[in-house]
N, CA, C and O of each residue as an XYZ file, in Angstrom:
312
protein
N     105.844     73.831    179.486
C     106.111     74.799    178.442
C     104.794     75.154    177.734
O     104.035     74.267    177.346
N     104.536     76.429    177.576
C     103.311     76.908    176.952
C     103.511     77.063    175.456
O     104.521     77.599    174.998
N     102.541     76.591    174.711
C     102.601     76.716    173.257
C     102.337     78.158    172.848
O     101.440     78.804    173.390
N     103.103     78.658    171.908
C     102.922     80.031    171.434
C     102.012     80.085    170.215
O     101.768     81.160    169.667
N     101.520     78.951    169.797
C     100.646     78.879    168.642
C      99.197     78.923    169.131
O      98.808     78.183    170.034
N      98.417     79.798    168.519
C      97.001     79.876    168.879
C      96.273     78.653    168.355
O      96.569     78.168    167.263
N      95.329     78.158    169.126
C      94.535     77.060    168.606
C      93.587     77.607    167.539
O      93.414     78.821    167.430
N      92.984     76.740    166.767
C      92.163     77.156    165.634
C      90.989     78.031    166.055
O      90.696     79.029    165.397
N      90.316     77.671    167.139
C      89.162     78.446    167.594
C      89.565     79.873    167.959
O      88.875     80.824    167.592
N      90.659     80.027    168.667
C      91.138     81.359    169.043
C      91.562     82.140    167.808
O      91.266     83.328    167.682
N      92.243     81.477    166.916
C      92.671     82.109    165.670
C      91.470     82.583    164.845
O      91.480     83.690    164.307
N      90.444     81.744    164.751
C      89.228     82.114    164.016
C      88.542     83.311    164.659
O      88.068     84.211    163.965
N      88.493     83.318    165.981
C      87.849     84.409    166.715
C      88.584     85.726    166.468
O      87.963     86.744    166.163
N      89.888     85.697    166.601
C      90.699     86.902    166.383
C      90.553     87.387    164.942
O      90.417     88.587    164.700
N      90.580     86.473    164.004
C      90.445     86.840    162.590
C      89.099     87.498    162.311
O      89.042     88.521    161.630
N      88.021     86.926    162.827
C      86.698     87.495    162.579
C      86.542     88.852    163.238
O      86.043     89.790    162.617
N      86.961     88.968    164.482
C      86.806     90.236    165.194
C      87.606     91.335    164.507
O      87.123     92.459    164.369
N      88.807     91.025    164.083
C      89.615     91.994    163.342
C      88.917     92.390    162.049
O      88.820     93.573    161.723
N      88.435     91.400    161.321
C      87.739     91.635    160.056
C      86.521     92.534    160.253
O      86.334     93.495    159.507
N      85.696     92.231    161.247
C      84.436     92.956    161.399
C      84.659     94.376    161.910
O      83.880     95.270    161.580
N      85.701     94.605    162.706
C      86.016     95.974    163.131
C      86.427     96.818    161.930
O      86.015     97.972    161.810
N      87.234     96.251    161.048
C      87.646     96.962    159.832
C      86.439     97.235    158.943
O      86.310     98.328    158.391
N      85.553     96.250    158.799
C      84.335     96.432    158.003
C      83.427     97.494    158.621
O      82.822     98.288    157.901
N      83.330     97.510    159.940
C      82.528     98.513    160.635
C      83.090     99.905    160.355
O      82.342    100.840    160.070
N      84.395    100.030    160.439
C      85.050    101.317    160.164
C      84.730    101.799    158.752
O      84.383    102.963    158.550
N      84.846    100.909    157.787
C      84.571    101.280    156.397
C      83.096    101.626    156.191
O      82.774    102.600    155.511
N      82.208    100.834    156.774
C      80.771    101.049    156.596
C      80.312    102.386    157.176
O      79.414    103.026    156.628
N      80.921    102.804    158.272
C      80.491    104.025    158.944
C      81.507    105.157    158.815
O      81.498    106.110    159.595
N      82.380    105.037    157.820
C      83.332    106.103    157.469
C      84.168    106.563    158.668
O      84.278    107.755    158.955
N      84.753    105.575    159.357
C      85.612    105.850    160.511
C      87.008    105.311    160.232
O      87.202    104.456    159.367
N      87.966    105.823    160.974
C      89.286    105.196    160.987
C      89.158    103.926    161.817
O      88.254    103.815    162.646
N      90.050    102.973    161.603
C      89.973    101.696    162.326
C      90.034    101.889    163.837
O      89.259    101.277    164.572
N      90.941    102.727    164.300
C      91.064    102.954    165.740
C      89.800    103.625    166.290
O      89.350    103.298    167.388
N      89.235    104.550    165.534
C      88.001    105.227    165.945
C      86.853    104.211    166.067
O      86.067    104.262    167.013
N      86.769    103.293    165.100
C      85.726    102.261    165.140
C      85.903    101.361    166.365
O      84.936    101.045    167.057
N      87.145    100.955    166.622
C      87.429    100.120    167.792
C      86.986    100.823    169.077
O      86.316    100.225    169.919
N      87.362    102.090    169.222
C      87.017    102.834    170.435
C      85.508    103.056    170.556
O      84.959    103.000    171.656
N      84.848    103.303    169.445
C      83.393    103.462    169.430
C      82.717    102.164    169.874
O      81.824    102.182    170.721
N      83.148    101.040    169.296
C      82.573     99.746    169.666
C      82.831     99.421    171.134
O      81.974     98.857    171.815
N      84.001     99.776    171.605
C      84.338     99.536    173.008
C      83.471    100.394    173.929
O      82.946     99.902    174.928
N      83.323    101.662    173.596
C      82.582    102.599    174.438
C      81.098    102.253    174.529
O      80.487    102.402    175.587
N      80.517    101.789    173.415
C      79.074    101.581    173.374
C      78.642    100.114    173.395
O      77.532     99.790    172.971
N      79.505     99.232    173.881
C      79.111     97.848    174.113
C      79.206     96.914    172.919
O      78.901     95.726    173.033
N      79.622     97.432    171.787
C      79.740     96.607    170.591
C      80.795     95.516    170.723
O      80.592     94.392    170.264
N      81.917     95.846    171.348
C      82.966     94.831    171.521
C      82.523     93.720    172.455
O      82.784     92.546    172.190
N      81.864     94.072    173.533
C      81.360     93.046    174.452
C      80.401     92.105    173.721
O      80.478     90.885    173.861
N      79.502     92.697    172.943
C      78.553     91.922    172.144
C      79.292     91.035    171.146
O      78.945     89.868    170.964
N      80.300     91.592    170.509
C      81.083     90.871    169.513
C      81.824     89.690    170.136
O      81.809     88.589    169.585
N      82.467     89.909    171.276
C      83.185     88.822    171.941
C      82.222     87.728    172.411
O      82.549     86.542    172.362
N      81.043     88.132    172.863
C      80.079     87.165    173.375
C      79.406     86.362    172.259
O      79.142     85.171    172.419
N      79.131     87.020    171.128
C      78.338     86.389    170.073
C      79.089     86.191    168.754
O      78.455     85.986    167.718
N      80.398     86.248    168.768
C      81.162     86.190    167.527
C      80.855     84.934    166.722
O      80.814     84.978    165.493
N      80.641     83.819    167.405
C      80.431     82.560    166.697
C      79.175     82.629    165.826
O      79.201     82.213    164.667
N      78.094     83.143    166.370
C      76.863     83.278    165.593
C      77.007     84.355    164.524
O      76.542     84.177    163.398
N      77.646     85.468    164.865
C      77.799     86.567    163.913
C      78.630     86.179    162.698
O      78.354     86.629    161.586
N      79.639     85.352    162.902
C      80.528     85.032    161.783
C      79.879     84.082    160.773
O      80.387     83.920    159.663
N      78.768     83.459    161.147
C      78.113     82.527    160.220
C      77.145     83.224    159.282
O      76.668     82.625    158.318
N      76.853     84.490    159.561
C      75.883     85.241    158.774
C      76.609     86.200    157.830
O      77.825     86.374    157.920
N      75.871     86.803    156.952
C      76.407     87.818    156.060
C      76.935     88.990    156.893
O      76.338     89.342    157.910
N      78.039     89.590    156.474
C      78.633     90.680    157.257
C      77.652     91.839    157.434
O      77.714     92.543    158.442
N      76.763     92.047    156.491
C      75.763     93.112    156.598
C      74.962     92.970    157.893
O      74.733     93.955    158.595
N      74.546     91.771    158.202
C      73.734     91.542    159.403
C      74.563     91.688    160.674
O      74.066     92.178    161.688
N      75.816     91.269    160.624
C      76.699     91.454    161.784
C      76.909     92.941    162.046
O      76.874     93.385    163.194
N      77.128     93.710    160.981
C      77.318     95.154    161.131
C      76.043     95.821    161.633
O      76.095     96.714    162.478
N      74.918     95.392    161.119
C      73.626     95.932    161.547
C      73.404     95.652    163.034
O      72.966     96.533    163.774
N      73.705     94.432    163.469
C      73.556     94.066    164.879
C      74.486     94.885    165.768
O      74.075     95.367    166.823
N      75.738     95.043    165.344
C      76.689     95.835    166.122
C      76.219     97.281    166.242
O      76.279     97.879    167.316
N      75.756     97.829    165.133
C      75.254     99.209    165.144
C      74.071     99.338    166.102
O      74.000    100.293    166.876
N      73.145     98.383    166.052
C      71.961     98.422    166.919
C      72.362     98.353    168.402
O      71.800     99.075    169.226
N      73.316     97.502    168.739
C      73.774     97.395    170.119
C      74.375     98.723    170.578
O      74.080     99.196    171.676
N      75.210     99.316    169.742
C      75.841    100.585    170.099
C      74.797    101.691    170.238
O      74.868    102.507    171.158
N      73.847    101.714    169.340
C      72.789    102.723    169.395
C      71.987    102.602    170.695
O      71.650    103.608    171.320
N      71.688    101.376    171.091
C      70.949    101.142    172.349
C      71.739    101.589    173.563
O      71.163    101.894    174.608
N      73.067    101.630    173.427
C      73.936    102.009    174.541
C      74.448    103.447    174.437
O      75.429    103.813    175.083
N      73.777    104.254    173.619
C      74.118    105.670    173.558
C      74.940    106.118    172.377
O      75.253    107.303    172.261
N      75.301    105.203    171.494
C      76.062    105.560    170.300
C      75.242    106.458    169.393
O      74.021    106.319    169.319
N      75.894    107.368    168.710
C      75.160    108.352    167.940
C      75.532    108.402    166.472
O      75.145    109.353    165.793
N      76.248    107.452    165.956
C      76.638    107.493    164.529
C      75.584    106.911    163.664
O      75.742    106.863    162.444
């Protein structure tokens, strides 16, 4: 039988990623869905999933700055 409860690490990861996508949307004047699609299109989500642990330990400003830089390097134009 599979447990339907997320373990703490997975729960923390989901919480941070959700939080930072919403913060990204607010910082760059986007709707949440628009921010998600932008991050997905320009590599921000891949970066976020790979480095979430390090990003969540820093101030959100630096996480947002890093996400923006990754997207910009991959063709993002906002």
